[in-house]
C-alpha positions as CSV (number, residue, x, y, z in Angstrom):
1,M,0.0,0.0,-0.2
2,S,1.4,3.3,-1.0
3,N,1.7,6.0,1.6
4,E,1.1,9.3,-0.2
5,K,1.9,11.7,2.7
6,N,4.3,14.2,2.3
7,L,7.1,13.3,4.8
8,L,8.1,17.0,4.5
9,T,6.0,19.7,6.3
10,K,5.7,23.2,5.3
11,I,9.3,24.5,5.2
12,Q,8.7,27.2,7.5
13,V,7.4,25.1,10.3
14,A,10.1,22.4,9.4
15,F,12.9,25.1,10.2
16,Q,11.0,26.0,13.5
17,N,10.9,22.4,14.8
18,D,14.5,21.5,13.8
19,L,13.4,19.1,11.0
20,W,16.3,20.2,9.0
21,I,20.1,20.6,10.0
22,N,21.5,23.6,8.6
23,R,25.3,22.6,8.2
24,T,26.8,26.1,7.9
25,D,23.6,28.1,8.8
26,E,23.7,29.6,5.2
27,F,20.2,28.3,4.2
28,F,17.2,30.4,5.0
29,V,13.6,30.7,4.4
30,N,12.8,33.8,2.3
31,Q,9.5,36.0,2.2
32,F,8.3,33.6,-0.6
33,N,8.5,30.5,1.5
34,E,11.5,29.3,-0.5
35,V,14.7,27.7,0.8
36,E,17.7,30.0,-0.3
37,V,21.3,30.0,-0.2
38,K,23.7,32.7,-1.6
39,R,27.4,32.3,-1.4
40,S,30.5,34.0,-2.7
41,D,34.2,33.5,-2.2
42,T,34.0,30.0,-0.5
43,K,35.0,26.8,-1.7
44,V,33.6,24.6,1.2
45,P,30.3,22.6,0.7
46,T,27.4,23.6,2.6
47,S,24.1,21.4,3.1
48,L,20.8,21.7,4.6
49,F,20.0,18.0,5.9
50,L,16.6,16.6,6.3
51,N,16.3,15.0,9.9
52,S,17.0,11.5,8.8
53,I,14.1,8.8,8.1
54,K,14.9,5.6,10.2
55,L,14.4,2.5,8.1
56,S,14.3,-1.0,8.8
57,N,17.4,-3.0,7.3
58,K,15.0,-6.0,6.4
59,K,12.8,-4.0,3.9
60,E,13.6,-2.2,0.5
61,Y,12.0,1.3,0.5
62,V,10.9,3.4,-2.4
63,F,10.6,7.2,-2.2
64,Q,9.9,9.9,-4.5
65,F,11.4,13.2,-3.9
66,S,10.5,16.3,-5.8
67,C,11.0,20.0,-5.6
68,D,11.4,23.1,-7.8
69,V,15.0,24.5,-8.2
70,W,16.3,28.0,-9.5
71,I,19.9,28.9,-10.0
72,E,20.9,32.5,-10.7
73,N,23.8,31.4,-12.9
74,F,24.6,27.9,-13.7
75,F,28.2,28.8,-14.9
76,E,29.1,30.2,-11.3
77,L,28.8,26.8,-9.7
78,T,32.1,25.8,-8.4
79,R,33.9,22.5,-7.5
80,S,30.9,20.4,-8.5
81,D,27.3,21.2,-9.8
82,A,25.5,19.3,-7.3
83,F,22.4,20.7,-5.8
84,L,20.8,17.7,-4.1
85,M,22.6,15.0,-1.9
86,L,20.8,11.6,-1.1
87,T,22.6,9.6,1.8
88,L,22.5,6.4,3.6
89,L,23.6,6.8,7.1
90,S,24.5,4.4,10.0
91,D,22.9,6.8,12.6
92,N,21.4,10.1,13.0
93,K,23.6,11.8,15.3
94,I,24.6,15.5,14.7
95,I,28.4,15.8,14.5
96,Q,29.9,19.3,15.1
97,N,33.2,19.9,13.2
98,A,34.4,23.3,13.7
99,S,31.6,25.7,12.6
100,Q,30.0,23.0,10.5
101,K,27.4,20.4,11.3
102,M,27.2,17.1,9.8
103,L,24.5,14.5,10.2
104,G,25.4,10.9,11.0
105,S,28.9,9.6,12.2
106,K,29.2,7.3,9.1
107,M,27.9,7.7,5.5
108,E,27.2,4.4,4.1
109,K,26.3,5.6,0.6
110,Q,25.8,9.0,-0.9
111,V,24.5,10.2,-4.3
112,F,25.0,13.7,-5.6
113,V,22.4,15.0,-8.2
114,S,24.0,17.2,-10.8
115,A,22.7,20.5,-12.1
116,K,23.9,19.5,-15.5
117,M,22.4,16.2,-15.7
118,E,19.1,17.7,-14.5
119,N,19.3,20.3,-17.3
120,L,19.1,23.3,-14.9
121,T,19.1,26.7,-16.5
122,S,20.2,29.9,-15.2
123,K,17.2,32.1,-13.8
124,K,14.5,29.5,-14.7
125,W,12.5,27.3,-12.3
126,K,13.0,23.5,-13.0
127,H,10.7,20.8,-11.4
128,I,12.9,17.7,-10.4
129,V,11.4,14.3,-9.4
130,L,13.7,11.7,-8.3
131,N,12.7,8.0,-7.6
132,I,14.9,6.3,-4.9
133,K,15.3,2.7,-3.8
134,T,17.0,2.2,-0.5
135,K,17.4,-0.4,2.3
136,G,19.7,0.6,5.4
137,S,19.6,2.3,8.6
138,F,18.8,6.2,8.1
139,F,17.9,7.9,4.8
140,N,18.5,11.4,4.2
141,V,17.7,14.1,1.8
142,A,20.0,17.4,1.6
143,L,19.8,20.5,-0.3
144,H,23.4,21.0,-1.2
145,L,25.9,23.5,-2.6
146,S,29.4,22.5,-3.1
147,G,30.9,26.1,-3.4
148,E,29.6,29.4,-4.7
149,G,26.3,30.3,-6.2
150,W,22.6,31.3,-5.5
151,M,19.9,28.7,-5.4
152,K,16.4,28.6,-4.4
153,Y,14.2,25.4,-3.7
154,K,10.5,25.3,-3.2
155,N,7.6,22.8,-3.2
156,L,9.7,20.1,-1.5
157,T,7.9,16.7,-1.2
158,L,9.0,13.4,-0.1
159,I,6.7,10.6,-0.3
160,E,7.1,6.8,0.6
161,T,5.7,4.9,-2.6
162,E,5.8,1.6,-4.4
163,V,7.9,0.1,-7.1
164,S,6.4,0.9,-10.5
165,E,7.2,-0.7,-13.7
166,E,6.6,2.6,-15.5
167,I,9.6,4.0,-13.8
168,N,13.1,3.1,-15.2
169,D,15.3,5.5,-13.6
170,Y,15.4,4.8,-10.0
171,I,18.4,5.9,-8.0
172,I,19.7,3.0,-5.9
173,L,21.0,4.1,-2.6
């Protein structure tokens, strides 16, 4: 049976209730209820981690994550063009490393979602849908920026669903 409930709440409420871990405190909710990050002169990555979803090791899970993404200038992305990160963690501890927070003491698997592969275009919103199969301890979705740039995210949705023969592009995590 498919669970169509959005596992992400309204973003403003989620920030207030600590459902997200802001790695460098650079992500914020703007006046339009969009999650925004604007960075310059930095080479280190930053991420906004969803508080991890605990999974049973005995079951394969299927999730669908979707959002709308906007980037000011695709060509200003540095280091990597990743704008999302999907991770499988061994636990959901928050590790403080200098001024940066990290979720999970051990990352078992991770997948970066590429702006180039998703055909993001400067100053245009793009709707992204990712179908994910995973089995492990803790599943996490992170909004991510590897270096410099200005990005916005809205309409974040994560649902648990079922395998579909109509989908042939699952991300295996």
